[in-house]
C-alpha positions as CSV (number, residue, x, y, z in Angstrom):
1,M,4.1,-6.4,35.4
2,T,5.9,-3.3,36.7
3,I,9.4,-3.4,38.3
4,Y,7.7,-2.5,41.6
5,E,5.3,-5.4,41.3
6,K,8.2,-7.8,40.5
7,V,10.2,-6.6,43.5
8,E,7.1,-6.9,45.7
9,Q,6.6,-10.5,44.4
10,A,10.2,-11.4,45.2
11,L,9.8,-10.0,48.7
12,D,6.6,-11.9,49.1
13,S,8.6,-15.1,48.7
14,M,10.7,-14.1,51.7
15,R,8.1,-12.6,53.9
16,P,6.9,-15.9,55.6
17,Y,10.5,-16.4,56.9
18,L,10.6,-12.8,58.2
19,Q,7.2,-12.9,59.7
20,T,7.9,-16.2,61.6
21,D,10.3,-14.2,63.7
22,G,8.1,-11.1,64.0
23,G,9.7,-9.1,61.2
24,N,8.8,-7.8,57.7
25,V,10.2,-5.6,55.0
26,R,8.8,-2.6,53.0
27,I,9.9,-1.0,49.8
28,E,10.6,2.6,50.5
29,E,11.7,3.6,47.0
30,I,12.8,2.3,43.7
31,T,15.0,5.0,42.1
32,S,15.0,6.0,38.5
33,D,18.3,4.1,38.1
34,N,16.8,0.9,39.5
35,V,18.1,0.9,43.0
36,V,15.7,-0.6,45.5
37,K,15.6,0.9,49.0
38,L,14.1,-1.3,51.7
39,K,13.1,-0.7,55.3
40,L,13.3,-3.6,57.7
41,L,10.3,-3.8,60.0
42,G,9.5,-5.3,63.4
43,T,12.2,-7.5,64.8
44,C,14.1,-7.4,61.6
45,A,15.0,-3.7,62.2
46,S,17.0,-4.5,65.3
47,C,18.0,-8.2,64.7
48,S,21.7,-9.0,65.0
49,M,21.3,-11.2,61.9
50,S,19.7,-8.4,59.8
51,I,22.9,-8.2,57.6
52,M,22.7,-11.8,56.8
53,T,18.9,-11.7,56.2
54,F,19.4,-8.7,53.9
55,K,22.4,-10.0,51.9
56,A,21.7,-13.7,51.6
57,G,17.9,-13.4,51.5
58,L,16.3,-10.2,50.4
59,E,19.0,-8.8,48.1
60,Q,19.5,-12.2,46.4
61,A,15.8,-12.8,45.9
62,I,15.3,-9.4,44.3
63,K,18.3,-9.6,42.0
64,K,17.4,-13.1,40.9
65,A,13.7,-12.2,40.2
66,V,14.3,-8.8,38.8
67,P,17.6,-8.6,36.8
68,E,16.9,-4.9,36.0
69,I,17.6,-4.0,39.6
70,V,21.2,-2.8,39.9
71,A,21.5,-2.5,43.7
72,V,19.5,-3.2,46.8
73,E,19.9,-1.0,49.9
74,A,18.5,-1.4,53.4
75,L,17.9,1.9,55.1
76,N,18.0,0.6,58.7
77,I,20.2,-2.5,58.8
78,T,22.3,-3.4,61.8
79,E,25.7,-1.8,61.0
80,M,28.7,-4.1,60.3
81,D,30.6,-2.6,63.2
82,D,27.8,-3.2,65.7
83,P,29.2,-5.7,68.2
84,N,26.0,-7.7,68.0
85,A,26.0,-8.0,64.2
86,I,26.4,-11.4,62.6
87,N,28.3,-11.0,59.3
88,P,27.4,-13.6,56.7
89,N,31.1,-13.9,55.9
90,Q,31.8,-15.1,59.4
91,L,29.5,-18.2,59.1
């Protein structure tokens, strides 16, 4: 199984939760140095909890399932300084 397939499988484990709220995620790129770049789709792209979804959900699922991955980045996450953002450290 390729790294791409492993990452996709990890994301598939999270997709039902995202889809319940009208969202999804897509792999945009896996770089040569094993950095995964994701794009949040649907309601996930503008959700105030996208930081938490990304950090506590997607990033952790990928790193646990695919230890070769050194970093996970979201290309369109709600910024930490957005007044509507919910930071996982605040919970």
